[in-house]
N, C-alpha and C positions, 0 to 999 in steps of 0.2 A: 394339597398343600405341600408348601416349600420350609425346610428348615435351616438356618443360615448358623453356623458354631465358629465363632471368631477364636483367636487365639493369638499369641505372642506378645500380648502387651507386658509391661512391666515397668520398673524402676529405671533408669540411667542416666549416667551424667551430661552434661554439656559435652556437646560434640561423639556423642557416641551415637548407637546405631538401634534400632529394633527392627523386626520384620514380622509385619500383622498377615495372618492366612484368615481367609474365611472360607470355609467350605459350605456347599449348597448339598443338600438331599430331601430325598420326596419324589414326586411325580413333578418331574421338569421336563417340559416338550421342547423349547427353544426358550434360552436366555438370550436377552436383548443388551442393555446396558448393565453394567457395576460399577460399584463406586465404594468410595469412603466420605461420611462427615465425620464431625467430632464437634464437642461440645464443651466446652470450659465454663468452672462456675463462674454463673453469674451472667454468662453471654449464650447469644444464639447459638444454636446450632449452624455449622457451615461446612458448605462442601470443600472437600480436600485435594480429591482426584475423582475422576471418573473415566471408563474406558467402553468404546461402544462395541458392538457384537464385531465390527472389522477391526479392533485395536487399536481407533482413535484415542487418543490421549488429550484430558485435559485437566490443568491444575489451578490451584489459587494461586493467586500471584509469591506468596510469603514461602512456598513448599516449594515452587517450579527450580530445578536444578539440587534439589536434596533429596526427595521424595520421587519413587518410581513406583509406578502401576502396571502389574501384569496380569494377566489369566490363563488358566488352564484350562481351555475349552472341555477337554477329553474328560477332566475330570470334576468339573463345575466348581474350580475354585481359583478365587482372587486373593490378590499380595499386593503387600504396601510396603517396598524398603522405605525406609526412612533414614536417613544419614545427617550428619551434622544437627543433630537434634539440639534444639534450645529451649531454654524453659517456657518459653510462648507457645511451644508446642504441646506442653502440658493439657490435656483434657482427656475425655473420654470418647473413644474411636468407634463409629459403627459402620458396618459395611450393609450393601443394602444391592439388590439383584432387581432389575425388570424380567418379566417373564410372563411370554403369551401364553393367553390360557383361552379357549375359544374365541380367540378372533381380540381379546384385549388384553394389554399391556397390566399387569399386577404386578406391584412391589412389596417385596418383604425385606424383613430388618433383623440385621441381627442385635444379639443382647448388649453388646458393648464390650469394650475392654479398656482398661484404663492403661494410659501412658503416663506418665509423672518422668520430667526431666529435671533434676535438681541441679542449682548453679553452684 
């Protein structure tokens, strides 16, 4: 089992910055991809950014150039640096990790952290 603990959410004004963290613990043999989703009220959950085991990154169009995803493999921690935040970024942000277990990829989710951007 893998547990994910997120931190770093909060309230910020338009144009501000936040840094989200997601720490994975438990029995972890090898982490594959990691990433962040978000879900705003009344909307579907959407992928914000992801990073592969080889540190290849992908971003949703609206955050590209403003958000940066990174990972600390030694400490099994994922980060999301969010700059130039806009009200449209307001959502609950969830991290996920894909872990190899007995030859299968299994996905684990964090509990979510609220990000609120005021105008």
